[in-house]
C-alpha positions as CSV (number, residue, x, y, z in Angstrom):
1,M,0.0,-0.1,-0.1
2,T,1.1,3.5,-0.8
3,I,0.1,6.5,0.9
4,W,-0.5,9.8,-1.1
5,I,-1.2,13.4,-0.3
6,A,-3.2,15.2,-2.9
7,S,-3.0,19.0,-3.4
8,T,-6.1,21.0,-4.5
9,N,-8.3,24.1,-4.0
10,R,-11.4,24.2,-2.0
11,N,-13.8,24.3,-5.2
12,N,-12.3,21.0,-6.4
13,W,-12.3,19.6,-2.8
14,E,-16.0,19.9,-2.9
15,I,-16.1,18.0,-6.1
16,I,-13.9,15.4,-4.7
17,K,-16.0,15.0,-1.7
18,N,-19.3,14.9,-3.4
19,K,-18.2,12.6,-6.4
20,N,-15.6,10.4,-4.5
21,L,-13.2,11.2,-7.5
22,W,-9.8,12.4,-7.7
23,G,-8.2,13.9,-10.9
24,V,-5.0,15.3,-12.0
25,P,-3.7,17.4,-14.9
26,K,-1.9,15.7,-17.9
27,R,1.5,16.8,-16.5
28,N,0.8,14.6,-13.4
29,K,-0.2,11.4,-15.4
30,N,2.8,9.5,-14.3
31,S,2.1,10.0,-10.5
32,I,-1.6,8.8,-10.6
33,E,-0.6,5.8,-12.8
34,R,1.5,4.5,-9.9
35,S,-1.5,4.6,-7.6
36,K,-3.5,1.4,-7.1
37,P,-6.7,0.3,-5.3
38,G,-6.2,0.0,-1.5
39,D,-3.7,3.0,-1.3
40,K,-4.7,5.9,0.9
41,I,-4.9,9.5,0.0
42,L,-5.2,12.6,2.1
43,I,-6.7,15.8,0.5
44,F,-4.7,18.9,1.1
45,V,-6.4,22.1,0.4
46,R,-4.2,25.3,-0.3
47,Q,-4.6,28.5,1.7
48,E,-7.1,30.7,-0.1
49,K,-8.7,34.2,0.3
50,V,-12.3,34.3,0.3
51,G,-13.7,37.7,0.6
52,D,-11.9,39.3,3.5
53,A,-11.1,36.1,5.1
54,I,-8.0,34.0,4.6
55,L,-8.7,30.2,4.9
56,P,-5.6,28.2,6.1
57,S,-4.1,25.3,4.3
58,A,-5.5,22.2,5.8
59,I,-6.1,18.5,5.6
60,T,-9.7,17.9,4.9
61,T,-10.4,14.2,4.2
62,A,-8.9,10.8,4.0
63,F,-9.9,8.4,1.3
64,E,-8.9,5.0,0.0
65,I,-8.3,4.7,-3.7
66,S,-10.9,2.1,-5.0
67,S,-10.1,2.0,-8.7
68,K,-7.4,1.6,-11.1
69,P,-6.3,4.9,-12.8
70,F,-8.4,5.9,-15.8
71,E,-8.7,8.5,-18.4
72,D,-11.9,10.5,-18.7
73,E,-12.2,14.0,-20.5
74,T,-15.6,14.7,-19.0
75,E,-15.7,18.2,-17.3
76,V,-15.9,17.5,-13.6
77,F,-13.2,19.6,-12.1
78,K,-12.8,23.3,-12.1
79,K,-9.5,24.7,-13.5
80,P,-7.7,27.0,-11.0
81,V,-7.5,30.5,-12.5
82,T,-3.6,30.4,-12.1
83,M,-3.5,27.4,-14.4
84,L,-2.7,28.1,-18.1
85,G,-4.6,26.5,-21.0
86,E,-7.5,24.2,-21.1
87,E,-7.5,21.4,-18.4
88,V,-10.2,18.9,-17.3
89,F,-7.9,16.8,-15.0
90,P,-8.5,13.7,-17.1
91,Y,-6.5,11.2,-15.3
92,R,-8.6,10.0,-12.5
93,V,-9.2,7.4,-9.7
94,K,-12.3,6.6,-7.8
95,L,-12.3,6.9,-4.1
96,K,-13.8,5.4,-0.9
97,L,-14.3,7.8,2.0
98,I,-12.4,7.0,5.2
99,K,-13.1,10.2,7.1
100,I,-14.2,13.7,6.6
101,F,-12.5,15.8,9.4
102,K,-15.1,17.8,11.3
103,E,-12.9,20.8,11.8
104,E,-10.3,21.8,9.3
105,F,-7.0,22.3,11.0
106,D,-4.2,24.6,9.9
107,F,-1.6,22.5,8.2
108,K,1.3,24.8,9.2
109,T,0.9,23.6,12.7
110,L,2.1,20.1,11.6
111,I,5.1,21.0,9.4
112,S,7.8,20.6,12.1
113,N,6.7,17.1,12.6
114,L,6.4,15.8,9.1
115,E,9.2,13.8,7.6
116,F,8.2,14.4,3.8
117,I,8.6,18.1,4.3
118,T,12.4,18.5,4.4
119,N,12.4,22.2,3.9
120,K,10.4,23.5,6.8
121,K,10.9,27.2,5.8
122,Q,9.7,26.8,2.2
123,W,7.2,23.9,2.9
124,T,4.7,24.8,0.0
125,G,7.2,23.4,-2.5
126,H,6.6,19.8,-1.2
127,L,2.9,20.3,-2.0
128,R,3.1,21.9,-5.6
129,T,2.4,18.7,-7.4
130,A,-1.0,17.4,-7.6
131,M,-0.1,14.3,-5.7
132,R,2.9,12.7,-4.1
133,T,3.8,9.9,-1.7
134,I,4.2,10.3,2.0
135,L,5.5,8.1,4.7
136,E,3.0,6.0,6.8
137,E,4.2,7.8,10.0
138,D,3.3,11.2,8.4
139,Y,-0.2,9.8,7.4
140,E,-0.8,8.4,11.0
141,Y,0.4,11.7,12.5
142,M,-1.9,13.9,10.3
143,L,-4.9,11.6,11.1
144,K,-4.3,11.8,14.8
145,A,-3.9,15.7,14.5
146,A,-7.1,15.9,12.5
147,E,-9.1,14.0,15.2
148,T,-7.6,15.9,18.2
149,P,-10.1,18.5,19.5
150,R,-8.7,22.1,19.3
151,G,-9.8,24.8,21.4
């Protein structure tokens, strides 16, 4: 089993959550083709400004990949405004929900304890690609952090 972290925006997170589907752009085809049913995947949403509010980067959901990768050109996902060209995120896998976290937590609070983030000052570079593998220890740590009440 491989564990992945997938990077997206809040608009596409809603689509992922509602359709139990993950898709990547053409440039990330090689990554998703390495995934297989039974792999785990955490959804990471990037920090976004909504009106006057800044919503922090967060881990929102844990899924299990439930299909082999496939190609589908149907428009499902929303292309971020910063992405050039036409893109429908055609390389996809179906997902099975493990857990939606009740309260999004600020991802920045976890950075110092995550092994896959080797550059703690410029940590966003570790999450620029649509999906990447992470260590089981990082996965377990993020699951535990997401379930720990904050107040």
